[in-house]
SEFISE-428184 format. One record per residue: residue in one letter; z, x, y of N, C-alpha, C in turn. Coordinates in steps of 0.02 Angstrom, whole numbers, padded with zeros to 5 digits, always signed. Each point is the difference from the previous one (the first is absolute). Example, Ala and Ser with C-alpha at 12.3 -4.5 7.8 and 13.67 -1.06 7.14 Angstrom:
2
A+00390+00660-00284+00000-00045+00059+00000+00045+00060
S-00036-00018+00053+00003+00042+00059+00037-00039+00055
END
This chain:
365
M+06816+08874+01887-00018+00003-00055-00044-00089+00007
R-00004-00048+00021-00022-00056+00018-00059+00019+00032
K+00006+00071+00045-00081+00019+00046-00038+00016-00055
N+00039+00078-00053-00064+00014-00072-00028-00041-00018
Q+00028-00052-00030-00006-00057-00043-00052-00032+00025
N-00003-00010+00081-00064-00029+00025-00055+00052-00010
R-00005+00083+00007-00041+00012-00003-00035+00026-00063
F+00037-00009-00018-00027-00004-00094-00044-00066-00003
I+00041-00047+00011-00077-00085-00025-00053+00003+00048
I-00001+00042+00066-00050+00015+00057-00058+00054-00050
L+00050+00043-00014-00038+00035-00030-00035-00026-00087
G+00037-00061-00028-00035-00014-00053-00084-00053+00021
L+00068-00026+00050-00066-00055+00026-00066+00058+00007
I-00001+00045+00027-00079+00068+00028-00016+00013-00061
L+00032-00014-00055+00014+00039-00065-00069-00037-00029
A+00023-00054-00005-00018-00053-00007-00052-00011-00010
L-00027-00052+00064-00056+00021+00041-00066+00075-00007
L+00033+00032-00011-00050+00075-00009-00028-00023-00067
L+00032-00011-00040-00014-00027-00098-00057-00054+00012
A+00033-00059+00043-00055-00049+00008-00076+00034+00001
A+00009+00017+00063-00063+00013+00033-00039+00071-00048
G+00051+00023-00022-00046+00040-00063-00030-00013-00066
C+00024-00073-00014-00014-00041-00060-00056-00040+00028
S-00018-00038+00052-00045-00007+00017-00036+00018+00020
G-00046+00058-00027-00036+00024+00016-00028-00013-00100
Q-00073-00023+00023-00060-00033-00034-00049+00041-00060
P+00029+00017-00086-00049+00059-00013-00080-00010+00033
E-00018+00069-00015-00075-00026-00017-00042-00045-00017
S-00046-00004-00007-00009-00104-00012-00075+00041-00030
V-00031-00003-00074-00036+00005-00017-00058-00050+00012
G-00032+00059+00030-00088-00051+00026-00021+00015+00035
P-00045-00041+00042-00040+00024+00021+00028+00011+00088
A-00014+00078+00007+00013+00027+00053+00071-00012+00042
Q+00037+00006-00065+00074-00012+00001+00035-00036+00031
A-00060-00053+00030+00015-00053+00035+00071-00049+00005
D+00043-00019+00057+00046-00033-00027-00003-00074-00029
K+00031-00012-00032+00019-00083-00046-00044-00051+00006
Q+00005-00001+00085-00034-00060+00024-00051-00002+00007
D-00055+00059-00016-00063+00043+00034-00045-00008-00064
V+00050-00013-00038-00035-00002-00084+00012-00081-00028
I-00070-00020-00055+00040-00067-00052-00018+00035-00050
T+00034-00068-00025-00044+00018-00070-00007-00048-00047
V-00089+00027-00033-00016-00029-00047-00014+00022-00078
T-00002-00055-00022-00014+00003-00078-00094+00010-00020
D-00028+00040-00041-00064+00010-00005-00004-00047-00075
C-00075+00000+00010+00009-00033-00090+00033+00013-00044
V+00012+00046+00007+00021+00048-00056+00088+00001-00019
G+00006-00052+00038+00093+00020+00028+00014+00015+00014
R-00056+00070+00048+00067+00057+00037+00018-00018+00071
Q+00045+00029+00014+00060-00060+00062-00031+00070+00048
V-00045-00016+00043-00028+00085+00047+00023-00037+00065
Q+00042+00064+00030-00006+00006+00080-00053+00043+00038
V-00023-00091+00043-00071+00051+00043+00036-00031+00091
P-00035+00050+00040+00037-00012+00062-00028-00065+00023
A+00053-00032+00050-00031-00096+00006-00018+00026+00093
Q-00039+00028+00004-00088+00028+00041-00046+00035-00031
I-00041+00002-00028-00048+00033-00055-00079+00011+00042
E+00010+00040+00034-00092+00024+00037-00030+00031-00059
R-00012+00025-00035-00040+00040-00028-00013-00017-00105
V-00008-00047-00013-00022-00023-00074-00083+00047-00046
A+00042+00054-00026-00045+00002-00062-00014-00079-00037
C-00046+00007-00012-00016-00057-00049-00056+00043-00072
L+00043+00030-00050-00022+00009-00071-00025-00057-00045
S+00005-00066+00012+00007-00068-00024-00044-00010+00056
P-00069-00057-00060-00053-00024+00044+00005-00057+00006
E+00080-00049-00024+00031-00054+00022+00052+00004+00077
S+00021+00061+00002+00011+00023+00057-00013+00000+00067
G-00062+00039-00033-00072-00007+00073-00015-00062+00023
H+00014-00047-00032-00044-00075+00011+00033-00026+00006
A+00077-00014-00011+00060-00009+00027+00022+00009+00071
M-00013+00048+00010+00023+00062+00072-00051-00048+00043
A-00084-00009-00009-00049-00041+00041+00014-00064+00011
M+00052-00048-00086+00010-00058+00043+00068-00012+00051
F+00034+00051-00019+00037+00010+00052+00003-00008+00085
G-00082+00017+00003+00011+00042+00053+00029+00071+00053
L-00011+00050-00093+00034+00074+00007-00049+00043+00001
G-00081-00017-00018-00048+00026-00021+00013+00086+00044
D+00012-00009+00043-00009+00049+00037+00065+00061-00009
K+00065-00027-00034+00033+00047-00026-00014+00058-00048
V-00054-00044-00038-00006+00060-00062-00054+00050-00021
V+00059+00076+00018-00008+00050-00003-00040+00046-00076
A-00001-00050-00051-00022+00028-00047-00024-00060-00070
A-00022-00013-00010-00049-00050-00042-00033+00035-00065
T-00027-00039-00051-00054+00003-00048-00055-00004+00010
G-00055+00034-00065-00082+00026+00018+00016-00054+00009
G+00015-00061-00042-00048-00076+00001+00023-00036+00044
M+00055+00028+00072+00041-00046+00047-00049+00013+00043
Q-00050+00065+00006-00048+00022+00055-00082-00040-00030
R+00002-00006-00059-00036-00048-00013-00051-00087-00008
D+00055-00016+00050+00003-00066+00007+00016-00006+00066
V-00061-00033+00001-00060-00040+00061+00038+00009+00058
L+00019-00079-00027+00029-00040+00050+00101+00053+00035
L+00002+00016-00068+00075+00034+00010+00008+00055+00073
T-00085+00032-00014-00008+00067+00059-00032-00042+00050
N-00035-00038+00001-00027-00061+00080+00066+00016+00025
M+00038-00032-00020+00092-00009-00002+00044+00029+00059
Y-00001+00077-00031-00003+00059+00025-00029+00023-00035
P-00042+00037+00036-00034+00050-00011+00014+00062-00022
H+00053+00023+00026+00015+00073-00014+00066+00019-00047
I+00000-00073-00085+00013+00000-00010-00052+00073-00072
K-00067-00030+00050-00012+00060-00075-00026+00063+00040
D+00036-00014+00043+00003+00109-00011+00078+00021-00001
V+00048-00039-00019+00089+00006-00046-00004+00050-00029
S+00065+00030-00008-00020+00034-00079-00005-00021-00038
V-00006+00019-00075-00014-00013-00053+00049+00062-00026
P+00054-00024-00045+00043+00045-00011-00007+00009-00073
K-00026-00077-00063+00016+00003-00033-00082-00036-00042
S+00001+00032-00054-00066+00012-00045+00012-00010-00074
S-00055-00021-00027+00017-00022-00086+00108-00001-00028
G+00023-00017+00031+00091-00024+00015+00008+00069+00020
V-00014+00027+00007+00047+00056+00025-00014-00004+00089
I+00090+00041-00002+00009-00015+00099-00001+00089+00013
N-00046-00003+00017+00028+00069+00074+00036+00023+00036
I+00024-00011-00019+00102-00022+00052+00003+00039+00052
E-00053+00106+00007-00017+00010+00096-00033-00049+00041
E-00017-00024-00028-00064-00049+00028+00006-00044+00016
L+00081-00043-00034+00030-00063-00004+00044+00012+00078
L+00038+00087-00009+00059+00016+00049-00074+00007+00041
S-00061+00016+00027+00004+00043+00058-00042-00090+00035
T+00010-00071-00017-00012-00065+00022+00077-00028+00064
D+00069+00061-00040+00026-00035+00032+00041-00039-00004
P+00004-00077-00054-00007-00063-00005+00080-00015-00019
D+00030-00045+00039+00050-00036+00025+00023-00013-00071
L-00076-00050-00049+00017-00035-00052-00066+00003-00054
V+00008-00008-00025-00028+00013-00079-00022-00028-00045
F-00052-00058-00017-00017-00023-00050-00030+00031-00042
V+00035-00049-00072-00069+00067-00057+00009-00067-00039
R-00041+00042-00074-00025-00079-00017+00053+00024-00075
S+00011-00076-00055+00039+00006-00066-00028+00059-00027
D-00069+00025+00031-00023+00046-00067+00058+00048+00024
T+00023+00035+00051+00033+00042+00012+00062-00015-00019
A+00018-00048+00002+00083-00017-00030-00017+00028-00068
G-00042-00012-00025-00021+00015-00063-00019+00078-00035
N+00034+00040+00029-00021+00036+00018+00040+00085+00018
E+00047-00002-00082+00068+00049+00035+00013+00048+00026
A-00080+00044+00015-00036+00071+00053+00006-00039+00055
E-00048-00069-00015-00002+00023+00111+00058-00040+00048
M+00025-00040-00074+00071-00030+00027+00047+00047+00029
A+00000+00059-00024+00052+00060-00005-00019+00037+00064
K-00083-00019+00029-00023+00051+00041+00026-00051+00092
M-00013-00037-00049+00015-00042+00076+00074-00021+00026
N+00062+00021-00037+00046+00000+00008+00019+00059+00051
K-00011+00033-00042+00006+00097+00026-00008-00006+00083
T-00073-00047+00023-00033+00007+00087+00082-00032+00033
G+00019-00049-00032+00033-00017+00039-00010-00064+00026
L-00045-00004+00014-00034-00077+00012-00008-00074+00000
P+00039-00027+00025+00002-00074-00050-00081-00035-00014
F+00027-00007-00040-00032-00046-00045-00030-00065-00046
L-00021-00036-00013+00003-00062-00019-00062-00006-00022
V+00016-00039-00087-00062+00001-00045-00013-00093+00006
V-00069-00023-00006-00039-00039-00008-00044-00020-00052
D+00017-00055-00009-00025-00050-00065+00004-00022-00018
Y-00076-00014-00007-00041-00066+00001-00010-00027-00087
A+00033-00021-00043+00009+00012-00046-00019-00082-00042
D+00011-00015+00054-00026-00112-00025+00042-00046+00068
I-00007-00027+00005-00013-00054+00070+00062-00012+00028
D+00063+00011-00054+00099+00023+00043-00019+00042+00027
R-00012+00058-00043+00020+00069+00002-00059+00028+00092
Q-00034-00032-00010-00047+00023+00063+00023-00055+00063
Q+00044-00062-00003+00007-00018+00078+00067+00051-00015
Y+00056+00025-00042+00061+00025+00018-00018+00055+00048
A-00078+00046-00025-00017+00047+00026-00026+00007+00074
L-00018-00065+00004-00019-00012+00076+00066+00001+00063
D+00041-00047-00054+00090-00010+00049+00010+00040+00014
M-00016+00059-00082+00075+00070+00033-00029+00049+00055
M-00102-00002-00018-00026+00044+00068+00036-00059+00062
G-00035-00060+00007+00036+00005+00078+00082-00020-00001
Q+00031+00028-00054+00102+00016+00020-00020+00075+00054
A-00063+00042-00068-00002+00050+00026+00002+00033+00071
L-00045-00051+00021-00049+00026+00075+00005-00046+00050
G+00074-00037-00029+00011-00064+00069-00038-00054-00010
V-00042-00029-00016-00018-00049-00005+00000-00030-00055
Q+00038-00029-00038+00018-00029-00019-00019-00093-00018
D+00012-00011+00080-00042-00077-00010-00094+00002-00001
K-00002+00064+00025-00118-00033-00022+00001+00025-00082
A+00056+00036-00033-00022-00035-00094+00041-00056-00001
Q+00049-00041+00038+00011-00040-00049-00036-00062+00039
A-00045+00028+00025-00046-00073+00027-00052+00004-00032
F-00044+00080-00023-00042+00009-00059+00006-00025-00068
N+00079-00005-00001+00021+00006-00068-00008-00091-00029
D+00035-00061+00041+00004-00039+00024-00086-00056-00014
Y-00053+00039+00040-00049-00022-00027-00031+00030-00063
Y+00013+00053-00024-00030+00026-00065+00047-00066-00059
R+00052-00021+00015+00057-00022-00044-00055-00063+00022
R+00000-00030+00065-00087-00056-00011-00032-00014-00022
I-00040+00038-00005-00055-00002-00045-00009-00001-00048
A+00063+00071-00049-00013-00014-00069+00039-00087+00013
K+00041-00017+00002+00013-00069-00020-00038-00057-00008
T-00040+00015+00082-00077-00041-00003-00039-00004-00058
V-00039+00055+00003-00020+00000-00076+00011-00002-00059
T+00065-00003-00023+00050+00006-00065-00014-00082-00004
D+00044-00062+00044-00017-00080+00016-00062-00021-00015
R-00060+00033+00013-00077-00023+00028-00031+00014-00083
L+00039+00051-00031-00032-00006-00088+00027+00003-00046
A+00067-00034+00018+00068-00015-00051-00024-00045-00053
D-00025-00023-00012-00053-00063+00000-00049+00024-00091
I-00022+00060-00018-00065-00010+00000+00022+00078-00064
S-00003-00035-00046+00026+00034-00079-00030+00050-00015
P+00047+00033-00037-00022+00081-00016-00076-00002-00052
D+00007-00045-00015-00100+00020-00038-00047-00025+00074
K+00016-00035+00037-00063-00013+00050+00017+00066+00055
R+00046+00055+00001-00007+00050+00022-00038+00047+00002
I-00040+00045+00084-00072+00036+00002+00061+00080-00047
R-00052+00000-00031+00013+00077-00010-00034+00035+00042
L+00036+00071-00005+00008+00030+00050-00012+00087+00001
Y-00031+00028+00019+00003+00078-00001-00001+00045+00054
H+00072+00043+00004-00016+00018+00064-00013+00070+00007
S-00051+00031+00018-00008+00067+00016+00002+00044+00058
V+00051+00028-00025+00039+00061+00045-00028+00050+00036
N-00028+00002+00041-00029+00073+00029-00045+00020-00028
E-00003+00021-00079-00057+00015-00026-00029-00083-00074
A-00017+00002-00037-00037-00047-00025+00010-00020-00063
L+00046+00038-00043+00059+00024-00043+00074-00001+00025
R-00001-00003+00037+00079-00012+00021+00034-00042+00040
T+00039-00014-00034+00025-00076-00002+00073+00004+00005
D+00047-00091-00011+00060-00009+00003+00060-00015-00045
A+00048+00031-00038+00038-00016-00024+00044-00035+00021
E+00065+00012-00063+00047-00063+00011+00030+00041+00051
G+00024-00044+00042+00058+00014+00066-00014+00039+00019
T-00033-00007+00027-00061+00038+00102+00013-00083+00021
L-00017+00018+00078-00025-00017+00038-00055-00062-00017
P-00068+00024-00011-00060-00024-00018+00016-00072-00050
A+00025+00057-00029+00033-00052-00069+00051-00075+00011
D+00034+00010+00046+00029-00024+00059-00021-00071+00028
W-00063+00041+00046-00035-00061+00051-00053-00054-00037
I-00038+00053-00066-00042-00063-00006+00010-00028-00050
Q+00094-00003-00022+00007-00079-00022+00029-00042+00038
V-00002+00017+00055+00007-00051+00065-00067-00044+00008
T-00068+00043-00023-00028-00015+00017-00059-00058-00054
G+00062-00018-00080-00037-00043-00025-00044+00043-00043
A+00002+00049-00014-00035+00039-00016+00064+00024-00072
I-00075+00006-00029+00020+00023-00075-00024+00114-00013
N+00055+00044+00025-00043+00059+00018-00019+00033-00081
V-00042+00004-00010-00005+00048-00073+00030+00007-00041
S-00021+00059+00051+00076+00073-00001+00047+00036-00011
V+00057-00084+00011+00065+00010+00002+00021-00012-00062
G+00042+00029-00021+00021+00001-00069-00047+00055-00047
Q-00059+00022+00003-00032+00010-00050+00029+00111+00028
D-00017+00009-00046-00012+00091-00043-00068+00028+00037
L+00034-00002+00049-00016+00044+00073-00003+00099+00003
K-00046+00026+00004+00001+00071-00004+00042+00029+00074
L+00085+00004-00007+00025+00043+00045-00023+00078+00028
Y-00033-00030+00076-00023+00107-00003+00008-00005+00070
E+00089+00043+00029+00013+00032+00038+00007-00053+00017
G+00051-00047+00006+00028-00045+00026-00031-00073-00005
D-00086-00005-00015-00038-00048+00018-00009-00015-00093
Y-00039-00066+00022-00008-00036-00043-00109-00013-00026
Y-00015+00028-00078-00081-00009+00022+00009-00047-00080
A-00050-00028+00011-00014-00044-00056-00096+00031-00034
N-00006-00010-00036-00060+00015-00002-00059-00040-00032
L-00059+00018+00016-00053-00074-00003+00027-00034-00070
E-00020+00017-00066+00012-00040-00063+00081-00045+00010
Q+00053+00025+00010+00023-00057+00029-00033-00054+00049
I-00005+00004+00065-00006-00035+00035-00067-00049-00015
M-00036+00030-00053-00073-00045-00033+00062-00068-00058
L+00022+00037-00011+00065-00079-00029+00013-00008+00039
W+00021-00011+00062+00045-00047+00042-00050-00033+00009
D-00055+00041+00011-00083-00060+00064+00058-00039+00032
P+00016+00024+00069+00032-00029+00033-00042-00060+00069
E+00008-00025+00016-00048-00077+00046-00023+00040+00046
V+00054+00032+00035-00006+00036+00060+00045+00054-00002
I-00044+00082+00033+00023+00050+00039-00007+00000+00053
I+00091+00038+00041-00027+00027+00062+00003+00051+00002
C-00006+00030+00057-00005+00062+00001+00047+00021+00057
N+00016+00059+00030+00031+00015+00050-00026+00052+00043
E-00026+00045-00071-00059+00072+00059-00073-00038+00021
P-00049+00025+00074-00019-00010-00002-00048+00040-00052
G-00047-00035-00014-00100+00032-00065+00047-00014-00051
V+00063-00013-00020+00011-00015-00085-00031-00072-00018
A-00004-00060+00042-00025-00081-00033-00066+00029-00010
G-00052+00035+00048-00069+00025+00001+00009+00018-00078
Y+00042+00057-00018-00012+00035-00052+00002-00029-00068
I+00045-00039+00007+00012-00028-00051-00056-00058-00014
L-00038-00036+00079-00051-00043-00010-00053+00022-00054
S-00040+00072+00051-00065+00024-00008+00006+00055-00080
H+00044+00015-00023+00034+00028-00094-00002-00058-00051
E-00062+00027-00042-00023-00017-00055+00056-00014-00060
Q+00057+00037-00001+00046+00003-00053+00053-00059+00033
W-00027-00031+00076+00090-00015+00009-00048-00076+00001
A-00071-00052-00009-00029-00056-00008+00011-00047-00026
P+00044+00041-00074-00007-00072-00011+00069-00025-00029
L+00043-00009+00063+00040-00007+00044-00024-00059+00019
Q+00065-00066+00010+00003-00049-00002-00034-00017+00071
A+00076+00040+00053-00016+00016+00068-00067+00038+00031
V-00033+00037-00043-00045+00027+00043-00052-00064-00044
K-00022-00007-00028-00070-00080-00004+00030-00021+00061
N+00071-00009-00029-00024-00099+00076+00044+00040+00061
N-00016+00076+00058-00016+00021+00026+00091+00018+00045
K+00051-00040-00049+00056+00002+00030+00019+00077-00002
V-00010+00050+00031+00021+00077-00012+00014+00002+00088
W+00079+00002+00047-00015-00003+00057+00040+00055+00026
Q-00049+00016+00070+00061+00063+00022+00040-00049+00053
L+00071+00038-00007+00071-00036+00034-00016+00017+00059
P+00047-00017+00058-00027+00022+00071+00048+00048-00001
I-00018+00048+00072+00040+00040+00015+00014+00012+00058
G+00058-00001+00021+00011-00031+00046+00062+00086+00042
I+00073+00002+00040+00019+00049+00005+00029+00025-00059
S-00031-00035-00074+00005+00055-00071-00010-00056-00054
R-00041+00034-00039-00020-00059-00066+00029-00067-00014
W-00035-00032-00007+00048-00049-00016+00006-00012-00033
G+00068-00016-00059+00027-00007-00050+00004+00090-00028
H-00033+00046+00029+00042+00082-00043+00079-00026-00007
H+00009+00049-00034+00075+00002-00007+00053+00015+00063
S-00058+00035+00016+00042+00035+00104+00000-00047+00027
S-00037-00040+00009-00038-00049+00046+00054-00054+00032
L-00022-00014+00084+00057-00017+00028-00021-00060-00004
E-00050-00040-00018-00052-00042+00021+00001-00051-00078
T+00046+00019-00022+00017-00053-00069-00012-00039-00006
P+00046-00066+00068-00043-00092-00012-00048+00003+00033
L-00053+00057+00022-00045-00042+00016-00036+00044-00037
A+00007+00006-00088-00027+00030-00023+00011-00049-00058
I+00049-00062-00006+00032-00035-00022-00063-00057+00022
L+00046-00012+00041-00056-00086+00046-00098+00034-00027
W-00008+00047+00020-00085-00003-00002+00003+00026-00067
T+00017+00021-00063+00000-00002-00046-00005-00080-00051
A+00054-00011+00034+00025-00100-00006-00077-00045-00025
Q+00005+00035+00087-00047-00067+00028-00068+00024-00026
R-00042+00049-00035-00053+00029-00037-00006-00034-00053
L+00082+00005-00044-00013-00033-00048-00003-00070-00035
Y+00032-00031+00048+00021-00088-00007-00021-00037+00102
P-00093+00030+00002+00021-00012+00060+00015-00085+00045
D-00008-00043-00067+00001-00052+00003+00062-00023-00007
R+00053+00050-00001+00073-00014+00047+00000+00013+00035
F-00051+00040+00039+00030+00026+00072-00053-00017+00084
T-00018-00052-00019-00039+00006+00028+00001-00034+00080
D+00068+00025+00022+00015+00008+00058+00015+00053+00010
V-00021+00039-00031+00036+00076+00013-00077+00048+00036
D-00005+00016+00056-00043+00052+00031+00027+00072+00022
M-00042+00027-00073+00037+00096+00023-00002-00005+00044
A-00049+00007+00015-00040+00056+00085+00084-00030+00056
A-00005-00067+00004+00072-00013+00061+00054+00019-00038
E+00022-00009-00061+00057+00032-00027+00016+00069+00002
T-00062+00057-00011-00002+00042+00006+00019+00032+00105
K-00060-00009+00029+00009-00019+00059+00129-00009+00069
Q-00012-00055-00051+00036-00009+00023+00084+00041-00037
F-00058+00041-00050+00075+00030-00039+00014+00063+00033
F-00050+00009+00039-00024+00080+00036+00066-00016+00095
Q-00018-00041-00008+00026-00032+00081+00078-00009-00010
E+00015-00057-00051+00073+00008-00009+00039+00092-00004
F-00033+00023-00050+00053+00040-00038-00033+00041+00037
F-00061+00027+00029-00016+00068+00023-00009+00008+00082
N+00016-00061+00017-00006+00004+00063-00092+00025+00006
Y-00057+00001-00024-00067+00010+00001-00026-00059-00010
E-00041+00010+00034-00080-00071+00028-00044+00048-00043
L-00037-00022-00086-00059-00028-00036-00053+00005+00033
S-00043+00038+00020-00065-00051+00019-00046-00047-00057
D-00042-00049+00003-00009-00052-00059-00045+00066-00048
E-00044+00067+00014-00008+00051-00021+00035+00004-00048
L+00020+00056+00019+00092+00032-00026+00022-00043-00054
V+00010-00073+00002+00029-00044-00028-00070-00007-00075
Q-00062-00014+00023-00045-00001-00041+00003+00070-00072
N+00003+00066+00031+00011+00048-00047+00079+00011-00020
I+00039-00026+00016+00063+00023-00032-00013-00043-00043
L-00015-00067-00006-00011-00079-00060-00056+00052-00053
S-00038+00040+00002-00069+00029-00022+00011+00054-00043
G+00058+00061+00029+00012+00039-00032-00052+00071+00065
E-00014-00031+00007-00060+00068-00002+00011+00037+00069
G+00007+00062-00001+00006+00036+00085+00073+00005+00007
M+00072+00000-00050+00048-00006+00016+00012+00051+00002
R-00021+00022-00060+00044+00077-00018-00057+00043-00029
E+00020+00064+00048-00030+00049-00013+00004+00026-00068
T-00065+00033-00031+00031+00040-00077+00016+00066+00010
K+00026+00040-00006+00054+00053-00040-00085+00071+00038
G+00060+00025+00018-00059+00052+00051-00067-00010+00040
Q+00037-00078+00034-00088-00014+00037+00013+00032+00088
END
């Protein structure tokens, strides 16, 4: 009897061990390449999506210029396997990483060519907020099974979050943090130096974005950073025309606003404004204060610009030079690229960046 009891006990133990072994098997993971949990990390993107991405990433599709510029800053530009058309026109970016001129461009006019994207075999895809706002495009992306993160530079805080998020996804969060620390330091320095200027003494400014009549609306990154420079952005809070996600003023409105300064981010626009008679009545034109913004890895101050802190410092110095006599923008620019891109700029290239000339190819060039 005791022998039978021992036998039953042994059989029970064996059965328990078998059951335990069966229960220990993990369910199939939902994520890249059915990776083991320790081989993925969870990242929260700019629209709050929690996405599992591979811990080791070798191939990145940048369907947003923001992510392409960040990849260059992180020293990972060689991992870019897909880009935007705009990235391919950024002269400094393609000087740093020449292969970007030849990679696939799977997105055009807001539409992603999924077959072309899949052909690049990316480990991770970055998309813009316009994709997140498009139900059909999001459905297409979700069907691919590719991990993708939404990048949104809606304002200064969200730009800094986006950079931190991309740094986390790519395993270089320390580099993103160093950049954001610099960004905050520049913004604080400028804010502190201009804090005592009363609203009625602040310079009234119009920002031309890509085209003479395209401009800034409230709740955008340019509206946010221009406020830091001590300027009054004349188009913010006004009745602008919204067309395909961009905001436009008309010339009659601009005449009524009569800005003291106009800044332009696209080469050729400043010259257009200064040379066309219909713009002549503006005091900015009369006083020759229509300025081309610098262009480096991106067009400074653009809504997708990585170099927003430099745009803040450059604009504040141009508007209030007596407050920034100690600032040397050439030296600051050179140090910026050395520190964050590990890239040494020649004196000639620094001057090209600050003048905005020859740093961005035109479409179709």
